[in-house]
C-alpha positions in Angstrom: -7.3 -2.3 -32.3 -10.4 -4.6 -31.5 -12.7 -6.8 -33.7 -15.3 -9.0 -32.4 -16.9 -12.3 -32.2 -20.3 -13.1 -31.8 -21.8 -16.1 -29.3 -25.5 -15.1 -29.4 -27.4 -12.1 -31.0 -27.4 -10.4 -27.8 -23.8 -10.3 -26.4 -20.9 -9.0 -28.0 -17.0 -9.9 -26.3 -14.4 -8.0 -27.6 -11.1 -9.6 -28.8 -8.2 -8.6 -30.1 -6.1 -9.0 -33.1 -3.7 -11.0 -31.5 -6.5 -13.8 -31.1 -6.2 -15.8 -33.9 -7.9 -19.3 -34.3 -4.4 -20.9 -33.0 -4.6 -18.4 -30.4 -8.6 -19.6 -29.5 -8.0 -23.0 -29.5 -5.2 -23.2 -27.1 -7.1 -21.3 -25.0 -10.1 -24.0 -25.4 -7.7 -26.7 -24.8 -5.9 -24.9 -21.1 -9.6 -24.4 -20.0 -10.8 -28.0 -21.0 -7.5 -30.1 -20.0 -8.6 -28.2 -16.4 -11.8 -29.2 -16.5 -13.2 -25.9 -17.6 -16.0 -25.6 -20.1 -14.8 -23.0 -22.6 -17.1 -20.8 -22.5 -17.0 -17.1 -23.8 -16.5 -15.1 -20.9 -13.7 -17.7 -19.5 -11.7 -17.6 -23.1 -12.5 -13.5 -22.9 -10.9 -13.6 -19.8 -8.4 -16.2 -20.0 -7.2 -14.3 -23.3 -6.6 -10.7 -21.7 -4.3 -12.4 -19.1 -2.4 -14.5 -21.9 -1.8 -11.5 -23.7 -1.1 -8.8 -20.8 1.2 -10.8 -18.5 0.4 -8.8 -15.7 -2.0 -8.9 -13.1 -5.7 -7.2 -13.2 -7.8 -6.5 -10.7 -11.3 -6.6 -11.2 -12.7 -3.5 -12.3 -8.9 -3.2 -14.5 -10.3 -6.2 -16.1 -13.7 -5.0 -16.8 -12.5 -2.1 -18.2 -10.1 -4.0 -20.6 -13.3 -5.8 -22.0 -14.9 -2.4 -22.3 -18.0 -3.7 -20.3 -19.2 -6.2 -22.6 -19.1 -8.2 -19.9 -21.1 -7.9 -16.3 -19.4 -7.5 -13.4 -21.1 -10.4 -11.8 -20.3 -12.8 -14.4 -17.2 -11.7 -14.8 -16.0 -12.4 -11.2 -17.5 -15.9 -11.9 -15.1 -16.3 -14.8 -12.5 -15.3 -12.4 -13.6 -17.4 -9.4 -13.9 -20.3 -12.1 -10.2 -20.0 -13.2 -8.9 -19.2 -9.8 -10.8 -22.4 -8.4 -9.5 -24.1 -12.0 -5.9 -23.2 -10.5 -5.5 -21.1 -14.2 -5.3 -18.1 -12.0 -3.8 -17.0 -8.7 -5.5 -14.0 -6.7 -3.2 -12.3 -4.1 -4.5 -9.2 -2.4 -2.4 -6.5 -2.8 -1.6 -3.6 -0.1 -4.1 -1.8 -1.1 -6.5 -4.4 0.1 -7.8 -4.4 -4.0 -7.7 -8.7 -5.3 -5.1 -8.8 -8.0 -5.6 -11.8 -10.7 -2.9 -13.1 -12.3 -2.5 -16.2 -14.7 -0.2 -19.1 -13.3 0.4 -22.6 -15.0 -0.4 -24.2 -11.2 -2.2 -27.4 -12.4 -4.8 -27.5 -9.2 -4.5 -26.0 -6.0 -1.8 -27.4 -3.7 -1.9 -26.1 -0.2 1.4 -28.4 0.3 3.4 -25.3 -0.5 3.9 -21.5 -0.1 4.3 -20.1 -3.4 5.8 -16.1 -2.4 4.8 -14.2 -5.3 6.5 -10.5 -6.5 4.7 -7.8 -7.8 6.4 -4.6 -9.4 4.6 -1.1 -8.2 5.7 0.2 -11.7 5.1 -2.3 -14.1 2.7 -4.7 -12.5 3.9 -7.6 -13.4 3.9 -10.5 -10.6 5.8 -13.5 -10.8 5.9 -16.4 -8.5 9.1 -16.5 -6.9 10.3 -20.4 -5.7 8.4 -22.5 -3.4 9.2 -22.2 0.7 10.7 -25.6 1.8 8.2 -27.8 3.5 10.0 -27.5 6.0 8.3 -24.3 6.8 5.0 -25.3 6.4 6.2 -27.6 9.0 6.8 -25.5 11.2 3.7 -23.1 10.6 1.1 -26.3 11.0 2.0 -26.2 14.6 -0.5 -23.2 15.0 -3.1 -25.0 13.1 -4.4 -26.2 9.9 -3.8 -23.5 7.1 -6.8 -23.1 5.0 -5.3 -20.4 3.1 -1.6 -18.8 2.3 -1.0 -15.7 -0.1 2.6 -14.3 0.6 3.0 -11.0 -1.6 5.9 -9.6 -1.8 5.6 -5.4 -3.1 8.5 -3.1 -4.9 10.1 -2.1 -8.4 11.7 -5.3 -10.5 14.7 -5.2 -12.5 13.5 -3.9 -15.4 11.9 -0.9 -14.3 15.0 -0.2 -12.2 17.1 -0.5 -15.5 14.6 1.2 -17.7 14.5 4.5 -15.5 11.0 4.7 -15.8 9.4 6.8 -13.4 7.8 4.8 -10.6 4.3 4.9 -9.1 3.4 4.8 -6.2 
């Protein structure tokens, strides 16, 4: 069941019953701590990621927000959250950008953190950073400006539950 809070007479952003005043304050503090203004769009987007605990594409997120945020504003909010280090953006094997919440503070380009995405439940988990020596060996080829490493498969929870595998 969705409830609405009004930010202006023309914009209604759906929020779930999950978002209490305490959660709202926590989301605002996360945004402020990352040097972002807590706008209604950013709050709504971050709320979904904190609640869902899985990766989401731009289109899926827009659908979850019931198209109350236009696609361009939603994309801007996602990019702001990525640049602030609150979300991570990975391209999956289908070529679709997947966003997920990460507790990373700022962008650290000195380490490479691989991620694992379950093809069944779509959760993304950060794996341990690769050793710094690995990055030093790679830097022998040139200056790395961007790096993403996404491993895909079936997580242990889905494998244990015996739920049908989505491919």
